[in-house]
N, C-alpha and C positions, 0 to 999 in steps of 0.2 A: 540365351543363358550366359551368365557371367562366369568367368573363370575365378577360381579361388585365389585370394591374395596371400602370398607367402612372404616371409622375411628371410633374406639370404643369410646363411650361417657364416659366410666369410666377410662380406662387406656390410651387413646389416641393413641393406636397402630393400624396399618392398618391390615385388614383381608378381606378375600374373603367371600362375602355373598352367601352361597350355599343353594340350596333348601333343606328343611328338617332340617335346622340347629335349634337345640333347643334354646330356650330363645328369647331374643329381637333382632330385626333386627339392632339396633344401638349399640349392644354390641358384643364383640368378644366371641368365644366359652369358653375361660377361665373365663371371667367375667360373662357369662350366666350360668355357671355350678351350683352355689349355688341355683339359682331359680329353676333349673330343679330337684334338690334333695328335695325341700320342698314339703310337701303334697299340694294337690290342693286347699288349702284354706278352706277346710271343717272344720266345728266346730265339733270336736270329743268329744261329751258329752256322758255320760253314760246313760243307759236305765232309771234309776231313775230320772235323771235330765230332760230327754225328757218327761217323764210321768208327772212330777210335772209342767213343763211348759205347757203341753197340758191341764192339769186340771185348771191352772191359766187362760189360754186363754178362756176356756169354761166358767169359772166364770165371766170373763170380758164381754164376749158376752151376757150372761144371764142378767147381771146387766144393760148393755146398752139397751137390748131389753125391760127390765122392765121400764127403764127411758123414753124411746122413745114412747112406746105404752100403757102406763098405762092410765086409764081414770081418769080424775080429777073429784072428786065428791064434 
């Protein structure tokens, strides 16, 4: 069974679309290579940054709770 012939959206060269090809289906393997080398898009912050962000979020939640559920006297 022959693989479908596609045209690369970046370099306009023809390539065979094989199962398990890394990258996008509309890009040839050479043009898909840089995306395969990049990390999975995860934000790599340090432990201190994550802790300070968690503390800020907790403070925001507490402030919203106080604003929403306080009794007006």
